[in-house]
N, C-alpha and C positions, 0 to 999 in steps of 0.2 A: 418384341420389346424395343423401345426406342430410348436411347440415353443421350443426354446432353453432354457435350465436351466440357470437362471441368478444367478451369484455368486456375492454377495455383499461383497466388501472389505471395512473394517472399516479404516477410516483415523485417523491418530494421531491428538491429540488436537493441535491446532495451528492456525496461520493466513495464508491463501492461496490466491494467486492471482487468479482472476476469471473473467469471462465475462457473462453478462446477456444474456441467450439464448432465454427466453420467459417470458412473463407475461400474465397470463390468469385469468379471473374471475372465481371464484369457490364459492360454498356454502358449508360451513362446520358447525360443531357443534356450532360455535360462530357467525354464520351469514355469510354475504358476505365477501369473502376473496380475496386477490390478491395472486395467486400461482406463485411464481417466480422460474424459473429454471436457474441454474448457471453451466457453464462448467468451470472446473478448468484448469488453465494454466499448461502446461507441463504434462498433464495427460488426460486420457479418462474419468475420474470420473465426474459425474454429481450430483449436490446436489439440492434438492428442499426445498424451505422455504415458509412459509405462513405468511401473515400479514393481519390484518383487512383492509378492503377496505375503510378506513377512512384516509383522507389526511390532515395533519396539522403539525405544528412544534413539537407537543408532541406525535405524533403517530409513531408507528414502520414504517409504509409505508413512512411517511413524513421524518423520519430520514434516512431511507435507500435511498430513492430517492434523497434527498439532498446530501448524501455522493457520490452517483453515478454521479449526474449531476453537483456537485460543488456549489450547492445553491438551495434555495427553490423558485419556481415560484408560482404565484397566483393560477395556475391551472396545474394539472398533466395529461398529456397524457402518459399512461404507455408504449406506443410504442416508446417513446423517450428513454426509458431505454435499449431497445434491442440492443445488440452489444457493449454496453459500458463496459469498464473495471472497476473493483472494487477489494476489498479484503474482504474475508470472515473470521470471527472469528468462528472456528469450534470446537465444544465440543463433548464429547461422553456421551450419556445418556443410561439408561437401561430401558427396558420395564418390565411389571409385571412378565413376564415369564423368565426374566434374560437375554434375548438377548440384545445385544448392538447395537446402531445406532448412526449416526452422526446427529448433530443438528447445524444449522446456528444460532449462538447467536447474531451476529451483522454484519452489512455490513459497511465497511469503504471505504473512498476514495481510488482510485488507488495509488500505490506508485509512487511518482514523480521521474522522472529521472533527475539527475543533468545536468544542462545546461553547455555546454562547455564554459570555460572562454573566454570572448571576449578580444581581444587585446586592451590594454590600451595605449594611446599615452604617450610617455616618456615626463616627465617634467624635467626641469633643476635640481631640487632638487633630483629627482629620480636618475639621472645620477651621481650626485655628491655622493649620499649615496651609490650607487652601486660601484663607483670607490673606495670609502673609504673602502668598504668591501673587495675588491680584491687587494688593494694596499699592497705592502710588507712593513713590519715594518721598521722604520728608524733604522740605526745602532746605537748602544749605544757607545758613546765615553767616556771612563773613565776619571775621573778627575785626576790630577797629584797625589793626595793622593791614588787613587784606582789603578793606573797603576802599572803593575809589574816592578820591578827593573831589569835593563838589566844585572846585574851580579849575 
């Protein structure tokens, strides 16, 4: 077996657009876990994050799934998360030996794209107010006291 050396590139602290690539069940030092893999938008970078395999409004998995799906269902099938967009709040942490790594601190809903403005039907008041904005000012006619004398 031949393996390529993997080079880990540290990401800057920030919020990144991402897509859920996979959700797997894993057992960790804290018991059953959901291991979530995210692919970052506009990059080949992949981040992995773990959450306890407990689903509820006050659990990490519950908050993350709710952000990704746009709400909390009574039951979660983690396959529903795969392929969904989201945003990741990424920080930098240090191990005991001083090496740094990225950590997903939070999963946020995807950034919403602004909807194109729908054409609104013109109303009479709108036409008048638009005409008033584009109308040229009335000429000022001086009073006899203000008029210049002809000589």
